[in-house]
N, C-alpha and C positions, 0 to 999 in steps of 0.2 A: 900418270900416262900410258898408254900403252904401248907394247915394244910392235915396231912394222919393222922387219926384217925381208928384205928386196933380196931376192935369186936376179943375180946379174950373169949368170952361166948358165948352157945346158945340164943339165941337173936330172938324171934316173929318178923316179916319182918314189919307187917301193925299196927299202931293202930286201936281203933275202928272206927276210920273217914278215917280212908283208907291211911292215909299218914304213910310212913318210923318210924320207932320208932327209930333207930339208924343208920342214913346214915353213912356209911363210908367202909371202907374195913375188908378183913379176908382172912387167908393163908388157911385156909379149911372154906368149907361152912357151918357156923355157924348159917345162917337166918331160922327159920323155916317160910317156905313159905304157912302163913294163908291165903289164896286168898278170904276165906269166909268174910274178911274183907273191900274185895275192895269195895269202895264207886262210882266211875266211873260207866257208862251202862259199862257192861261186854262184850257189843257187840264191846267196843275198846278194851279189852285185848288180849294181841300179848302171843303166847308161841310158841318156838320152840327148838329143838333141831337140831343144824349146826354142822357137822361134815367136815372137809377139810385134803385130806391125798394129798401128793406132794412129789416128789423128786428132784422137780428143772429142770423138761423134761414132764414128766407127771403128771396131778394133776386131782381126783375125789372129787365130792362134793355132798355130801348126806344130805337132809334137810327134815325135817318132820314137819309142824308147824300147830297151830291152830290162827286166827285170829277171833275165835268166829262165826263169817259168814261165814267159810269155813275153810276145814282143805286140806292141799296139800302137794303130795309129790313131791320132784324135786330131781332128780338124773341129775348132768352135768358129763364131761368127757372134758379136753384140753388138747392139745397137747401144750406146752408152747415153743414150739422152733417152730414150725409152723404154729400155729393157728386155727387147726383142731378143732372142735367141734360137740359134739353129746351133746342129751338133751333127756330126757323122764320128763315125768310129769301126775300126774292126782290129779283131784281137786274133792270134795265133799260140796255142799253147804248145808247152813242152820246147820251146828252141834254143834252149844255150847253146852258143856258140853259132848256130846257124845263121846269124844276121849279123855281119861284120860294120862294125862303126868306125869312126875316123878316128883318129888318135892324137889329133888337135884341132881344136874351135877355130884357130889362126887360119889352119893353112887350107890350100884348095883342095876341093874332093868334091865328087861326084856319087850321089844316094838315088837309088831308082827300086823303088818298093812296091807291087803289086797282091793285093790279095782279097777276095769277094767280092769284084769289080771298082775296088778302090787302086788308086795311083798315086804316089808320091814322090816327088825329085825336089830333092836339095843337088843345086848346080851351083858350088861354090867357084869361082875363079878368083884370080888375084884382085880384080876392080870390082867384083859384082857377085850377089848372093841371088838366084832366083828362086823359086819355091810355089812349087807345082799340087796341088792337091785336085785331084777329082771322085767325086763319089755321090751321095743322093741323101736326101733329106727330106723328110713326109713327103717322097714320091715325087722328087724334084730334083733336077741337077744342083748338085753343090759343088762350083769350083771355085778354088784359089788359084789365082797365077798375076806373082807380083817381085819384081827385082830390085831388089838395094845397092847402093852404089856404095861401097868402102876405099878409101883410098888406104895400100896396104903400108903405107908406111904409117899411118896411122895407131898411137898406143891404145891398149885392152887393159883390164885387170883378171889376171889367173892369181887363185890360191889354191894350196893345198894345207888343208885344216884335219888335225888329227881329232878323234877321238880317245876317252878314257880307257876303252878297251883296246886291247891290243890287236893289230892288224884290221882296224876301223881306219876310215880318212873321208873325206871329204875333196874332190877334184872338180876344179870349175871353172869355167873361162865366159867372162860376161864380155860382149861386144855391142858399143853403146852407137850412138850419134848417124846411123845409118840411113840417109834421104833414102824413100820406097815409094815407087809410083806401081801403079797397076791395077787391078780390080778383083770383086769376089761377086759371082751369081749366085745367088740364095732367094729363095722364095721367088722365083720367076723375074727377079730384078738383079739387074750389072750395077753395080756402086764402083766409083770408080775412087781410086787415091793420086793426090796430088803430093809428088813429092817436095815440095818447098814449106808442110805441113804433114808430114807424113813420115815415119822414123820406124824403123825395125831393130829389134835388140834378140839378140842371141842369147842365153842362158845354155852352156853348154855345161853338162857334166855326167862324172862317173865315180863311183865311191860305195861304200860298204859301209855302212852305219848301225844302230840302236835301232830296232824296232819302234819306238815311241819317242815323237822328238817333235818339239816346235823351231818355228822359223820366222824371220821380219824378212821382206824383199821391197824394197824400193827402188825405181827406177823411172830414169826419164831421160829425152833429147828435143835440142829445138836449135835455135841461131839466136845468140846472144851479140849484138853487136857486130852481126853479118858472118859471126863465125860461129860451127858449129859447136856445141854446149850441151853435156850430158853429166848425170851424176850417176853410179851406183851406191845404196847401201844397202846391208847384208849385218844382220846379226844375230846372237841366240843358238846357231847351229854349231856343237863341236867347239873345240878349246882353240880359242884364239888368243891365247897370250904371246903366239908369235907373229899375228897380223890378224888383222880386220878387212872383211869385204869391202872397204870403204874406199871410194874416190870419184875427184873429179875430173874431166873429160873437156880439154878448151882447145880449141885449133891444133887438134889432132894429138896431142900432150896427154896424158896420165898425170894428175896430181894426186899425192897419195894424200890422204887425211885421218886422222884419227878415229877412235871409237863413235857412233852415233846411236843415240837414243830416241825415244819419241817422249814426250812429256807423259804423259797419261796413256798407261796401259787403256783401247778405244775397246776392251771387251769389259770392263769396268762400267757398269749401268749401260750394256747396250750403246756405245758413244760410238760409234761406227762411225754414225755421220758429223760427227762434231770435229770440231776441227782439230788437225794432229799436230803440234810442233816439236820438230826436230831440229837438236842439236847436238854439236858433235863436239866431244872433248876437248879440244884446241880452237874451239870457238870459230874456226872457218865453213863450219857447215850449220846454218839459222837460217832455216825456213819454215814456213807454216804452209800447211796444205788445209783447203775447203775443198771436204769431198761432194762431190754429186751424184756419185753410184757407187752401189756393194756389190762387185760383181759376186753374189755368193755364190758358195756350191757346196755338199755334203755328199760324197758318196760313203754311202756305209754298206759293208760285206757283210762285216759280223761286229755287232753292237760291243763297242769298249775293247775289241780285239785286232780289228781290220776295216780300214777307212783312212778317208782323208776329209777337212774341213779347211774350207779356205775363205776368206773376206777378201779379195781385192778390191781395192777401194782406189775409184778414181776421184780425180780433183784437181783444181789447180793451187798452183806452190808460188808464193811470194815470200822474199827477203833476202840475202846476200850469203856468197860464200868468196872465200878467199884462195886464192892460186897461191903457189909456190912462192913465188916473189912480193907477196903482198899485194899484188891487183887483188880490188874488191870489184866483183860483179853485183850487180843491183839484178834480182828476180822478180818478174811481175807476171801474174797469173800465167804460168807454164802449166802446161798440163804433161802429168804423169801420174806415178800410182806408188801406194804401199800395200803390201799384203800380210796377213799372218794368218801362219798354216798349223795348223796341229795334224801330223801325219804316224798312223798306224800304219805301218807298210813293211 
Protein backbone atom coordinates (compact mmCIF):
# COMPACT_ATOMS: atom_id res chain seq x y z
CA UNK A 1 0.00 0.00 0.00
CA UNK A 2 1.21 3.48 -0.79
CA UNK A 3 2.07 5.96 1.92
CA UNK A 4 -0.31 8.91 2.38
CA UNK A 5 1.27 11.66 4.47
CA UNK A 6 -1.23 14.36 5.44
CA UNK A 7 -0.11 17.92 6.12
CA UNK A 8 -2.23 19.38 8.94
CA UNK A 9 -0.61 22.75 9.66
CA UNK A 10 0.77 25.71 7.74
CA UNK A 11 3.98 24.61 6.04
CA UNK A 12 6.50 26.46 3.83
CA UNK A 13 6.50 24.76 0.44
CA UNK A 14 10.24 24.98 -0.26
CA UNK A 15 13.38 24.88 1.84
CA UNK A 16 16.35 27.19 1.23
CA UNK A 17 17.67 24.81 -1.45
CA UNK A 18 14.42 24.86 -3.41
CA UNK A 19 13.32 21.34 -2.41
CA UNK A 20 9.95 20.48 -0.90
CA UNK A 21 9.95 20.72 2.89
CA UNK A 22 7.14 18.22 3.35
CA UNK A 23 6.00 16.13 0.36
CA UNK A 24 2.41 15.06 0.99
CA UNK A 25 -1.21 16.14 0.71
CA UNK A 26 -3.66 18.31 2.61
CA UNK A 27 -7.43 18.72 2.58
CA UNK A 28 -7.06 22.49 2.50
CA UNK A 29 -4.15 24.27 0.90
CA UNK A 30 -1.85 24.70 3.91
CA UNK A 31 1.36 25.17 1.93
CA UNK A 32 2.95 28.63 1.84
CA UNK A 33 4.17 29.25 -1.70
CA UNK A 34 7.60 30.77 -1.05
CA UNK A 35 8.71 30.89 -4.67
CA UNK A 36 11.67 33.08 -3.73
CA UNK A 37 13.33 29.81 -2.60
CA UNK A 38 13.17 28.22 -6.06
CA UNK A 39 16.70 27.11 -6.91
CA UNK A 40 16.14 25.98 -10.48
CA UNK A 41 16.17 28.52 -13.28
CA UNK A 42 13.04 30.65 -13.12
CA UNK A 43 12.82 30.16 -16.89
CA UNK A 44 11.67 26.61 -15.99
CA UNK A 45 8.91 27.75 -13.61
CA UNK A 46 5.33 27.04 -14.70
CA UNK A 47 2.27 28.63 -13.08
CA UNK A 48 -1.32 28.20 -14.22
CA UNK A 49 -4.98 28.58 -13.27
CA UNK A 50 -6.95 26.13 -15.42
CA UNK A 51 -10.74 26.03 -15.15
CA UNK A 52 -12.99 23.53 -16.89
CA UNK A 53 -16.78 23.73 -16.93
CA UNK A 54 -18.97 21.00 -18.44
CA UNK A 55 -22.45 19.54 -18.35
CA UNK A 56 -21.72 16.35 -20.29
CA UNK A 57 -22.72 17.91 -23.60
CA UNK A 58 -20.84 21.20 -23.72
CA UNK A 59 -17.47 22.08 -22.23
CA UNK A 60 -15.49 25.28 -21.82
CA UNK A 61 -11.89 25.59 -20.71
CA UNK A 62 -10.28 28.82 -19.60
CA UNK A 63 -6.60 28.92 -18.75
CA UNK A 64 -4.14 31.59 -17.82
CA UNK A 65 -0.54 30.47 -17.48
CA UNK A 66 2.92 31.85 -16.99
CA UNK A 67 5.78 29.77 -18.29
CA UNK A 68 8.35 32.44 -17.38
CA UNK A 69 9.29 33.26 -20.95
CA UNK A 70 5.64 33.82 -21.93
CA UNK A 71 2.16 34.39 -20.55
CA UNK A 72 -0.89 33.08 -22.34
CA UNK A 73 -4.67 33.09 -22.22
CA UNK A 74 -6.45 30.16 -23.86
CA UNK A 75 -10.20 29.79 -24.17
CA UNK A 76 -11.85 26.70 -25.64
CA UNK A 77 -15.37 25.49 -26.31
CA UNK A 78 -16.16 21.90 -27.28
CA UNK A 79 -19.48 20.27 -28.11
CA UNK A 80 -18.85 16.83 -26.61
CA UNK A 81 -21.62 15.26 -28.68
CA UNK A 82 -20.74 16.58 -32.13
CA UNK A 83 -17.03 17.37 -31.79
CA UNK A 84 -17.55 21.00 -32.81
CA UNK A 85 -14.66 23.11 -31.43
CA UNK A 86 -13.88 26.80 -31.08
CA UNK A 87 -10.80 28.39 -29.55
CA UNK A 88 -9.06 31.69 -29.02
CA UNK A 89 -5.78 32.63 -27.43
CA UNK A 90 -3.27 35.39 -26.97
CA UNK A 91 0.35 35.17 -25.93
CA UNK A 92 2.76 37.71 -24.49
CA UNK A 93 6.49 36.91 -24.65
CA UNK A 94 9.26 37.52 -22.11
CA UNK A 95 6.95 38.16 -19.17
CA UNK A 96 8.97 36.66 -16.29
CA UNK A 97 7.53 38.18 -13.11
CA UNK A 98 5.32 40.65 -14.98
CA UNK A 99 1.96 39.00 -14.32
CA UNK A 100 1.58 38.07 -10.64
CA UNK A 101 -0.69 35.12 -9.90
CA UNK A 102 -2.40 33.89 -6.74
CA UNK A 103 -0.34 32.08 -4.10
CA UNK A 104 -3.18 29.77 -3.01
CA UNK A 105 -5.98 28.32 -5.14
CA UNK A 106 -8.27 28.01 -2.11
CA UNK A 107 -8.30 31.70 -1.26
CA UNK A 108 -10.18 34.70 -2.71
CA UNK A 109 -8.41 36.80 -5.30
CA UNK A 110 -9.14 38.99 -8.29
CA UNK A 111 -7.27 38.80 -11.57
CA UNK A 112 -7.88 40.87 -14.67
CA UNK A 113 -5.75 40.47 -17.79
CA UNK A 114 -6.06 42.33 -21.10
CA UNK A 115 -4.02 41.72 -24.22
CA UNK A 116 -4.63 42.10 -27.96
CA UNK A 117 -8.33 42.84 -27.55
CA UNK A 118 -8.95 39.86 -25.24
CA UNK A 119 -9.89 40.07 -21.60
CA UNK A 120 -10.05 37.48 -18.86
CA UNK A 121 -11.34 37.94 -15.31
CA UNK A 122 -11.03 35.48 -12.42
CA UNK A 123 -13.16 36.94 -9.62
CA UNK A 124 -12.79 34.54 -6.69
CA UNK A 125 -14.81 35.25 -3.55
CA UNK A 126 -15.47 33.15 -0.46
CA UNK A 127 -18.68 31.65 -1.86
CA UNK A 128 -18.35 32.11 -5.62
CA UNK A 129 -16.00 32.06 -8.60
CA UNK A 130 -16.80 34.07 -11.69
CA UNK A 131 -14.94 33.45 -14.93
CA UNK A 132 -15.20 35.92 -17.76
CA UNK A 133 -13.53 35.88 -21.16
CA UNK A 134 -14.09 38.09 -24.18
CA UNK A 135 -12.34 37.47 -27.46
CA UNK A 136 -12.88 36.49 -31.07
CA UNK A 137 -13.19 33.21 -32.94
CA UNK A 138 -13.62 32.96 -36.70
CA UNK A 139 -14.47 36.65 -36.83
CA UNK A 140 -17.28 36.45 -34.28
CA UNK A 141 -17.52 37.24 -30.59
CA UNK A 142 -16.42 34.51 -28.23
CA UNK A 143 -17.67 35.25 -24.71
CA UNK A 144 -17.59 33.09 -21.61
CA UNK A 145 -19.42 34.29 -18.50
CA UNK A 146 -20.02 31.66 -15.82
CA UNK A 147 -20.26 31.68 -12.04
CA UNK A 148 -19.73 28.73 -9.72
CA UNK A 149 -20.88 28.40 -6.14
CA UNK A 150 -18.55 26.90 -3.54
CA UNK A 151 -18.91 26.60 0.20
CA UNK A 152 -15.55 27.71 1.69
CA UNK A 153 -15.97 25.06 4.40
CA UNK A 154 -15.77 22.31 1.78
CA UNK A 155 -12.50 20.41 1.55
CA UNK A 156 -10.36 19.93 -1.55
CA UNK A 157 -7.03 18.24 -2.20
CA UNK A 158 -3.62 19.85 -2.48
CA UNK A 159 -0.46 17.85 -3.11
CA UNK A 160 3.26 18.64 -3.14
CA UNK A 161 5.15 16.09 -5.24
CA UNK A 162 8.93 15.97 -5.73
CA UNK A 163 10.90 14.67 -8.69
CA UNK A 164 14.18 12.78 -8.68
CA UNK A 165 16.01 15.94 -9.73
CA UNK A 166 16.86 18.42 -6.96
CA UNK A 167 14.92 21.68 -6.98
CA UNK A 168 12.09 20.17 -9.05
CA UNK A 169 8.54 19.90 -7.72
CA UNK A 170 4.84 19.82 -8.58
CA UNK A 171 2.43 21.79 -6.37
CA UNK A 172 -1.25 21.59 -7.26
CA UNK A 173 -4.68 22.27 -5.79
CA UNK A 174 -7.80 20.63 -7.25
CA UNK A 175 -11.23 22.06 -6.39
CA UNK A 176 -14.27 19.94 -7.29
CA UNK A 177 -18.01 20.02 -6.74
CA UNK A 178 -18.72 23.60 -7.82
CA UNK A 179 -22.23 23.89 -9.35
CA UNK A 180 -22.07 26.42 -12.17
CA UNK A 181 -24.43 28.55 -14.20
CA UNK A 182 -23.91 31.07 -16.98
CA UNK A 183 -23.37 31.04 -20.71
CA UNK A 184 -20.96 30.88 -23.60
CA UNK A 185 -21.48 32.82 -26.83
CA UNK A 186 -19.74 31.30 -29.83
CA UNK A 187 -20.44 31.05 -33.57
CA UNK A 188 -23.36 33.43 -33.17
CA UNK A 189 -25.10 31.20 -30.62
CA UNK A 190 -25.59 31.57 -26.87
CA UNK A 191 -25.49 28.34 -24.88
CA UNK A 192 -26.64 28.30 -21.27
CA UNK A 193 -25.37 26.21 -18.38
CA UNK A 194 -27.70 25.03 -15.60
CA UNK A 195 -26.21 24.61 -12.13
CA UNK A 196 -28.25 21.44 -11.61
CA UNK A 197 -25.99 19.50 -13.98
CA UNK A 198 -22.99 21.74 -14.69
CA UNK A 199 -19.84 21.73 -12.59
CA UNK A 200 -16.57 23.62 -12.50
CA UNK A 201 -13.19 22.15 -11.59
CA UNK A 202 -10.10 24.20 -10.85
CA UNK A 203 -6.69 22.77 -11.66
CA UNK A 204 -4.38 25.24 -9.93
CA UNK A 205 -0.69 24.45 -10.27
CA UNK A 206 2.82 25.73 -9.78
CA UNK A 207 6.05 23.87 -10.39
CA UNK A 208 9.41 23.11 -11.93
CA UNK A 209 9.77 19.69 -13.50
CA UNK A 210 11.70 17.70 -16.12
CA UNK A 211 11.22 18.53 -19.77
CA UNK A 212 9.79 15.14 -20.86
CA UNK A 213 6.91 13.70 -18.80
CA UNK A 214 3.57 11.87 -18.86
CA UNK A 215 0.53 11.97 -16.64
CA UNK A 216 -3.02 10.69 -16.24
CA UNK A 217 -5.68 13.00 -14.84
CA UNK A 218 -9.31 12.04 -14.16
CA UNK A 219 -11.96 14.20 -12.54
CA UNK A 220 -15.71 14.55 -12.18
CA UNK A 221 -18.51 15.99 -10.05
CA UNK A 222 -22.22 15.26 -9.70
CA UNK A 223 -24.95 14.73 -7.11
CA UNK A 224 -25.30 11.38 -5.35
CA UNK A 225 -28.19 10.90 -2.92
CA UNK A 226 -28.85 14.63 -3.19
CA UNK A 227 -25.33 15.52 -2.00
CA UNK A 228 -22.33 16.82 -3.92
CA UNK A 229 -19.95 14.04 -4.95
CA UNK A 230 -16.72 14.16 -6.89
CA UNK A 231 -13.39 12.47 -7.41
CA UNK A 232 -9.83 13.42 -8.31
CA UNK A 233 -7.35 10.87 -9.69
CA UNK A 234 -3.88 11.68 -11.02
CA UNK A 235 -0.88 9.43 -11.38
CA UNK A 236 2.38 8.96 -13.26
CA UNK A 237 3.79 12.41 -12.52
CA UNK A 238 6.71 12.73 -10.11
CA UNK A 239 7.65 10.75 -7.00
CA UNK A 240 4.37 9.72 -5.33
CA UNK A 241 5.98 7.77 -2.48
CA UNK A 242 4.66 10.23 0.13
CA UNK A 243 1.16 10.74 -1.26
CA UNK A 244 -0.97 10.19 -4.34
CA UNK A 245 -3.26 12.78 -5.87
CA UNK A 246 -6.35 10.63 -5.37
CA UNK A 247 -9.45 11.49 -3.37
CA UNK A 248 -13.22 11.28 -3.13
CA UNK A 249 -15.37 14.26 -2.16
CA UNK A 250 -18.79 13.83 -0.58
CA UNK A 251 -20.97 16.39 1.13
CA UNK A 252 -18.05 18.76 1.55
CA UNK A 253 -15.54 16.26 2.96
CA UNK A 254 -12.38 14.87 1.36
CA UNK A 255 -11.95 11.10 1.67
CA UNK A 256 -8.36 10.12 0.87
CA UNK A 257 -7.88 6.93 -1.14
CA UNK A 258 -4.83 5.00 -2.30
CA UNK A 259 -3.11 4.77 -5.65
CA UNK A 260 -5.43 4.49 -8.67
CA UNK A 261 -4.59 2.95 -12.03
CA UNK A 262 -6.34 1.95 -15.22
CA UNK A 263 -6.52 -1.75 -16.03
CA UNK A 264 -5.43 -1.40 -19.67
CA UNK A 265 -3.35 1.42 -21.11
CA UNK A 266 -5.71 3.01 -23.68
CA UNK A 267 -2.75 3.77 -25.92
CA UNK A 268 -2.38 0.05 -26.64
CA UNK A 269 -4.03 -0.72 -29.99
CA UNK A 270 -5.51 2.79 -30.02
CA UNK A 271 -8.08 1.79 -27.42
CA UNK A 272 -9.14 5.28 -26.41
CA UNK A 273 -12.85 4.60 -27.07
CA UNK A 274 -12.89 1.21 -25.34
CA UNK A 275 -14.12 1.03 -21.72
CA UNK A 276 -11.56 2.15 -19.11
CA UNK A 277 -11.65 0.19 -15.84
CA UNK A 278 -10.16 2.05 -12.87
CA UNK A 279 -9.29 0.49 -9.52
CA UNK A 280 -7.47 1.71 -6.44
CA UNK A 281 -4.99 -0.34 -4.46
CA UNK A 282 -7.25 -0.19 -1.38
CA UNK A 283 -10.36 -1.32 -3.29
CA UNK A 284 -12.22 1.90 -2.53
CA UNK A 285 -12.40 3.12 -6.14
CA UNK A 286 -13.82 0.72 -8.71
CA UNK A 287 -15.32 2.54 -11.67
CA UNK A 288 -15.58 1.89 -15.40
CA UNK A 289 -15.79 4.69 -17.93
CA UNK A 290 -17.62 4.07 -21.19
CA UNK A 291 -16.20 6.78 -23.51
CA UNK A 292 -18.22 8.80 -25.97
CA UNK A 293 -15.76 11.54 -26.97
CA UNK A 294 -11.98 11.86 -27.20
CA UNK A 295 -10.97 15.51 -27.05
CA UNK A 296 -7.66 14.93 -28.81
CA UNK A 297 -5.15 17.70 -29.31
CA UNK A 298 -1.55 17.79 -30.46
CA UNK A 299 0.49 20.95 -30.17
CA UNK A 300 3.72 20.32 -32.08
CA UNK A 301 6.24 23.12 -31.93
CA UNK A 302 9.48 21.21 -32.56
CA UNK A 303 9.05 17.55 -33.47
CA UNK A 304 10.24 15.34 -30.61
CA UNK A 305 11.52 18.29 -28.59
CA UNK A 306 8.73 20.76 -27.78
CA UNK A 307 4.98 20.16 -27.71
CA UNK A 308 2.06 18.48 -25.98
CA UNK A 309 -0.15 15.55 -26.96
CA UNK A 310 -3.45 15.08 -25.07
CA UNK A 311 -6.21 12.50 -25.21
CA UNK A 312 -8.88 13.87 -22.85
CA UNK A 313 -11.54 11.18 -22.98
CA UNK A 314 -15.08 11.93 -21.80
CA UNK A 315 -17.59 9.28 -20.85
CA UNK A 316 -20.10 7.82 -18.43
CA UNK A 317 -18.74 6.25 -15.25
CA UNK A 318 -20.38 3.46 -13.25
CA UNK A 319 -19.36 1.29 -10.31
CA UNK A 320 -18.78 1.94 -6.63
CA UNK A 321 -16.63 3.99 -4.26
CA UNK A 322 -16.12 3.58 -0.51
CA UNK A 323 -15.97 6.51 1.92
CA UNK A 324 -13.75 6.74 5.02
CA UNK A 325 -16.47 5.34 7.29
CA UNK A 326 -17.09 2.34 5.02
CA UNK A 327 -20.24 3.71 3.36
CA UNK A 328 -20.52 2.47 -0.23
CA UNK A 329 -21.77 4.83 -2.91
CA UNK A 330 -23.16 3.29 -6.07
CA UNK A 331 -22.30 5.36 -9.15
CA UNK A 332 -24.39 5.04 -12.30
CA UNK A 333 -23.72 6.82 -15.61
CA UNK A 334 -21.85 9.75 -14.05
CA UNK A 335 -20.33 12.11 -16.60
CA UNK A 336 -16.59 12.64 -16.06
CA UNK A 337 -13.30 12.48 -17.95
CA UNK A 338 -9.81 11.06 -17.84
CA UNK A 339 -6.85 12.22 -19.90
CA UNK A 340 -3.42 10.90 -20.78
CA UNK A 341 -0.86 13.55 -21.66
CA UNK A 342 2.66 13.46 -23.07
CA UNK A 343 4.32 16.77 -22.34
CA UNK A 344 7.55 18.17 -23.80
CA UNK A 345 7.75 21.63 -22.34
